[in-house]
C-alpha positions in Angstrom: 2.1 -9.3 -30.2 1.9 -9.5 -26.4 3.7 -6.8 -24.4 5.1 -7.1 -20.9 3.3 -5.0 -18.3 5.4 -2.9 -16.0 4.2 -2.1 -12.5 3.9 1.7 -12.0 6.5 2.7 -9.5 6.5 6.1 -7.7 9.9 7.7 -7.1 8.9 11.2 -5.9 5.9 13.1 -4.6 5.0 16.8 -4.5 1.9 18.5 -3.1 0.6 22.0 -3.7 -2.5 23.5 -2.2 -4.5 22.0 -5.1 -2.6 19.1 -6.6 -0.9 15.8 -5.7 1.9 15.2 -8.2 3.6 11.8 -8.4 6.7 11.2 -10.5 6.9 7.6 -11.8 10.0 5.6 -12.5 9.1 5.4 -16.2 9.4 9.2 -16.7 5.7 10.1 -16.4 4.4 12.6 -13.8 0.7 12.3 -12.9 -1.2 15.2 -11.3 -4.4 14.6 -9.3 -6.7 17.1 -7.6 -6.0 17.2 -3.9 -9.7 17.4 -3.3 -9.9 13.7 -4.3 -8.1 13.0 -1.0 -9.7 15.0 1.8 -7.3 13.9 4.5 -4.4 15.3 2.5 -6.4 18.4 1.7 -7.0 19.0 5.4 -3.5 18.2 6.4 -1.0 20.8 7.3 1.9 21.6 4.9 4.3 19.9 7.3 2.1 16.7 7.4 1.9 16.7 3.6 5.6 16.7 3.4 6.0 13.6 5.6 5.3 10.9 3.1 7.0 7.6 2.4 7.0 5.2 -0.4 5.8 1.7 0.5 7.6 -1.4 -0.9 9.4 -0.5 -4.1 7.2 2.5 -4.7 3.8 0.8 -5.3 2.1 3.1 -2.8 2.5 6.4 -0.9 1.7 6.7 2.8 1.2 9.7 5.1 1.2 8.2 8.6 0.4 11.5 10.2 -3.0 11.6 8.6 -3.5 7.9 8.1 -3.6 8.1 4.3 -2.4 5.4 2.0 -2.7 5.7 -1.8 -1.7 3.0 -4.3 -0.1 4.1 -7.5 -2.3 1.9 -9.6 -5.4 3.5 -8.0 -4.0 7.0 -9.0 -3.5 5.8 -12.6 -7.0 4.3 -12.6 -8.5 7.6 -11.5 -9.9 6.3 -8.2 -10.6 8.9 -5.5 -10.6 8.3 -1.8 -13.3 5.9 -0.8 -13.7 7.4 2.7 -17.2 8.2 3.7 -18.3 11.6 4.8 -19.1 10.3 8.2 -15.6 8.8 8.6 -14.0 12.0 7.4 -16.1 14.1 9.8 -15.0 11.8 12.7 -11.4 12.1 11.7 -11.6 15.9 11.5 -13.1 16.0 15.0 -10.0 14.2 16.4 -7.7 16.8 14.8 -9.2 19.7 16.8 
């Protein structure tokens, strides 16, 4: 019997020194190692707190650190695709 797929929708975000936790509309909370997203890992606590949901909650954006993460990507276990060279260049601009 076919089932209807429901788009995963984020409703809240919390970040600790080691984890990114995303609360979904369906009641689940997913926890991802912060090390998977180096820009967030290198961000200040204040920058980490300044996030916004895009659309109806299909993605999270941190404009201060130019990070954008789709909820489906989190559920699929996809880490940041940023190259080491790009990250190093970004870190240089933060000094």
